[in-house]
C-alpha positions, 0 to 999 in steps of 0.5 A: 500500500502507498506510504503517506506521512500526514502531519497535523499542523498547529493552528496559526490563525488569529483569532485562535481556533482550537479544533483539530482535523484528527482527534487522538483516537481518530489518528490511531484508527486511521493508521489501523485502517490504512497501514500505509498511513503514518500520522505525526502531530505538531505540538500545541499548547492551545488546541482542544486535544492536548499533546498529552492526549496524543502522546497517551495513544502513542501518536508521535509529536513532531515540531518539524513537518518538512518530511510529511507528504500531507499537512492538515489543519482547520483554518487558513495557514498564515503565509509565513508558515506555509512549507513550499512544495507540500500538499495542504488540506484546510479551509482556505476561504478563497473560492468566493474571492474573499478579499482577505485571503487573496494573498494567501492563495497567491503565496500558495501558487508561488510556493508550488503548494497543492491546496485541497480545500475541505469545502471543495471536496464533493461527490459526483453529484456535487454534494459536500463530503465534510463540513462543520455545519451540524455544530454551527447549527447546534451552537447557533441555535443554543446561542439564539435561545440564550440571546432571546432569554437574556433579551427578555430577562427570562434565563441566562444560559452558560455560554457554549464556549465555557462548556467543555463538552456538548453534554455540559451544554445540554445540562443548560437546556433545563433552564429554558422556559419560553413563553408561547413564541414562534421560532423560524428555522430556515434551511434544509442542510446540516446547519438547520439539522443541527439547530433543530436537534437543539430545539427538539431536545429543549422540548420545543414542538415542531409544527407545519408551515401552515399551522405556524402561519395561521394557528395560535399556540399556548407553547413555544413552537418552531417551523422549518422553512425551505426556500420554496416557503419564502421565495417565488418566481413571478412568471412561474406558478409551480416551485422548482428547486433546481431552477431557484438554485440555477437562477436565484436572480429571477426570484422575489422574497415572500418572507414578509408573511413570516415576519408578522408571526415570528419572534425568533429567527434562526437563519441556517440557509445557504444564501446566494448573493444573487438571491433576494434577501429575506426582508428589507431594512424598510420592512423592519420599521413596519408596525407588524414586523414581529421578529425581535431576535435573530441568530444569523447562524450562516453569518453572511454580513450584509447578506440574507439578513440586512441587519447583520452588518458585522460579525460578532465574537464568541465572547461578545456574540450579540449586538442590537440593530435599531430599526428606526436609525439603521444603526448598530447599538450595544446588545439589549439596549432596548426592547424595540431593537432587533438583537442579532447573534452573528458569530462566524466561527460557531463550531469553535465553541464546542471544539472537542465535539466538532473535531470528533464529528469532523474526524469521523467524516474525514476517515469515512469519506476522504482518506479512502481516496488518498489510498485508492488512487482517487478513482472517483476523482474526489481529490482532483475535484477538490484541488484548487491549486497544484504545480504553481497554477490554479486547476481548471475548475478554479481558473476563475480565481486568477483575476482574484490572485492577480489583484493581490499584488 
């Protein structure tokens, strides 16, 4: 079998990310499943799994990773830490031409690095193979409920990032006592699934979209809203999901009917910049606009939620949007403001659980392709750059790289 030495790098990005691509147990499992694999771990005093936990399972610690074939991290690698000629796996946040990472991609090309982005690893149908989305949904929903509780002085849950494991966070669920509010969850993917896990475990009842819109309840309820529930194409009567994803610019939002009955919005749906926003800032000033708390779990700044004007931080996750002025204010300033929770690295709040889940996905869905000659083309599809050039699939990034200077 092919021999591959895999190095788990110490995360170098600021703010710090404590997650790991492979937990100690998954390192051992990988080497048992693929005898050609050797895993070493760069020491770190900061990651959620300590050096001692790797050492305890006899996973070698190694500072210098020059002799590794593959280097794996989680977030972007600082330019000065990139080792020329290596193959890297990490979330590069470049495929949407994110301005702050153009220089990173330029350096990757200059250093003749092969970059495989976790986000671009897909099956033949284009579905992503690995993601942290479920934990973004779990932490985001928890933070959304926590934000609502603080806003209305109902309860104050322990912040998720102060919980060592998800089990600690779940102990807080028993504190949640909500009035008969309505909670909207947008989306149908991993993020929405994670959010609904939390609501279900909190004992919040799921209802149909019709009942959500037109019935009154004497307990808190939530509804899951798919794209067809709040978008329409004026010239077409029947909803067609593939058409919406191919031509989002032809659609209009019908979310207004939900703003009249929703108290708490958990925004979990992927948003295409060509698609309509859920609502406008002008609509937030209407007397019947009822939403007072928003957990923008996808955290698209100036995206589908117009009052998400900036991302927040893990230790200060919320801010207020004043509908009358359009300005941002300190969180919980006044009840007529819309309180927004918008953290862009939510899985970092439960790094151990999120890392275990991600490691499992890597073992089942990615590592086999490293040892079977990539017969399904998974790694080829996911490769952004190699040999000093962008691959054909990502050639559209050339102007983005050139503009980096």
